Structure formats: structure tokens, C-alpha cells
Legacy VTK file of the C-alpha trace (Angstrom):
# vtk DataFile Version 3.0
C-alpha trace
ASCII
DATASET POLYDATA
POINTS 112 float
52.137 -19.221 -45.572
54.890 -16.729 -44.881
54.036 -13.053 -45.082
56.617 -12.453 -47.823
55.263 -15.258 -50.011
51.703 -14.104 -49.346
52.579 -10.553 -50.420
54.292 -11.763 -53.601
51.277 -13.863 -54.546
49.007 -10.888 -53.816
50.992 -8.613 -56.126
51.025 -11.199 -58.935
47.270 -11.747 -58.686
46.637 -7.989 -58.712
48.864 -7.563 -61.773
47.101 -10.408 -63.575
43.799 -8.630 -63.142
45.165 -5.751 -65.215
43.595 -2.416 -64.417
41.824 -3.602 -61.287
41.679 -1.057 -58.511
44.442 -1.093 -55.933
41.666 -0.644 -53.381
40.244 -4.054 -54.318
43.599 -5.784 -53.906
44.195 -3.971 -50.629
40.768 -4.920 -49.323
41.106 -8.595 -50.173
44.744 -9.295 -49.368
45.613 -6.902 -46.567
42.411 -7.879 -44.773
43.968 -11.380 -44.754
40.767 -13.161 -45.746
41.226 -16.925 -45.623
39.341 -20.171 -46.152
36.290 -20.496 -43.937
35.905 -16.747 -43.433
32.612 -14.967 -44.068
32.884 -11.561 -45.707
30.197 -8.891 -46.140
30.552 -6.928 -49.387
28.599 -3.667 -49.665
27.689 -2.198 -53.068
28.106 -5.652 -54.549
26.674 -4.648 -57.926
29.172 -1.835 -58.472
32.403 -2.188 -60.417
34.500 -2.432 -57.272
31.974 -4.710 -55.551
31.898 -7.177 -58.433
35.696 -7.078 -58.642
35.951 -7.879 -54.933
33.574 -10.824 -55.332
35.458 -12.192 -58.328
38.836 -11.782 -56.656
37.671 -13.356 -53.401
36.138 -16.385 -55.080
39.043 -16.912 -57.476
41.800 -16.665 -54.869
40.364 -17.790 -51.513
38.975 -21.334 -51.422
36.077 -21.763 -49.023
35.280 -18.086 -48.513
31.619 -17.236 -47.921
30.361 -13.921 -49.219
27.264 -12.041 -48.144
26.358 -8.913 -50.084
24.239 -5.785 -50.005
22.957 -3.702 -52.902
20.000 -1.463 -53.563
18.560 -3.113 -56.668
17.326 -6.610 -57.459
19.430 -6.922 -60.653
22.593 -6.093 -58.723
21.756 -8.679 -56.066
21.219 -11.297 -58.775
24.553 -10.414 -60.402
26.289 -10.814 -57.046
24.731 -14.256 -56.603
25.945 -15.242 -60.065
29.434 -14.179 -58.957
29.302 -16.466 -55.930
27.537 -14.595 -53.134
25.754 -16.989 -50.792
23.175 -14.476 -49.594
22.188 -11.079 -50.964
20.277 -8.361 -49.105
18.577 -5.244 -50.399
19.542 -2.510 -47.950
16.633 -0.337 -49.126
13.986 -2.883 -48.179
15.532 -4.842 -45.299
17.517 -4.317 -42.156
20.594 -5.975 -43.623
22.344 -6.158 -40.235
19.596 -8.414 -38.903
19.672 -10.467 -42.109
23.448 -10.906 -41.864
23.189 -12.056 -38.238
20.478 -14.497 -39.221
22.489 -15.757 -42.199
25.584 -16.330 -40.050
23.537 -17.766 -37.157
24.708 -14.939 -34.925
28.399 -15.110 -35.837
30.404 -12.079 -36.831
31.727 -11.628 -40.336
35.533 -11.679 -40.780
35.570 -8.564 -42.904
33.307 -5.908 -44.332
34.422 -4.583 -47.689
32.889 -1.565 -49.411
LINES 1 113
112 0 1 2 3 4 5 6 7 8 9 10 11 12 13 14 15 16 17 18 19 20 21 22 23 24 25 26 27 28 29 30 31 32 33 34 35 36 37 38 39 40 41 42 43 44 45 46 47 48 49 50 51 52 53 54 55 56 57 58 59 60 61 62 63 64 65 66 67 68 69 70 71 72 73 74 75 76 77 78 79 80 81 82 83 84 85 86 87 88 89 90 91 92 93 94 95 96 97 98 99 100 101 102 103 104 105 106 107 108 109 110 111
């Protein structure tokens, strides 16, 4: 997809989401996340974290999301929004868990 077309689609999607944070759109689209990528989303239970998850899963087919949060209810919410794996950073070494989850591969992006 050409950069110009990609940027136009990005702007339209961001506008359709209404008052969504520009930071969320920047994180998802400028990071150039694409199908097959694995993305780590920190603070997945926050407003911005849930927006990132929703935007990723509604606009990028085949994206895999891994998330961190500090509470069980926030981890469950993230899973409901499409996260494949969720890690409590207060109780686990999430870096080790991410490496295990990706079988040693790096994530394409880390969004906070």
C-alpha cells in the first residue's frame, strides 16, 4: 500500500473513532504495524491501552497482541478485547513471559 493511501486511511480511521487520543493513532499507524506482527501493549486496562487494543484488532488483520497490566480485572478486559496473552507485571517477570509466549522472537512494537 502506498504511503499516501496508508496515511489517508489512518486519518479516516482516527476521525471515525471520534475523540480518541492522537497518541493512540500515532502509536498504531506510525509504528506501521501489519498483519503477522506481534505487539506488546503496556497498561492494557487503561483508557489508552484499551483503545490501542480495539484499534489494532479492528484495523490490522492477523495482529497478535500481548499485554501487561497490574490487576486481574484489567488483564481479563484485555483478553476480551483480543489480547492473546496477558501478564501481571506486579507478580511476574513479564519480559520472560513475553519471550516464552513468542518462543524467543522479538515483538514488532511496544506500545504504552
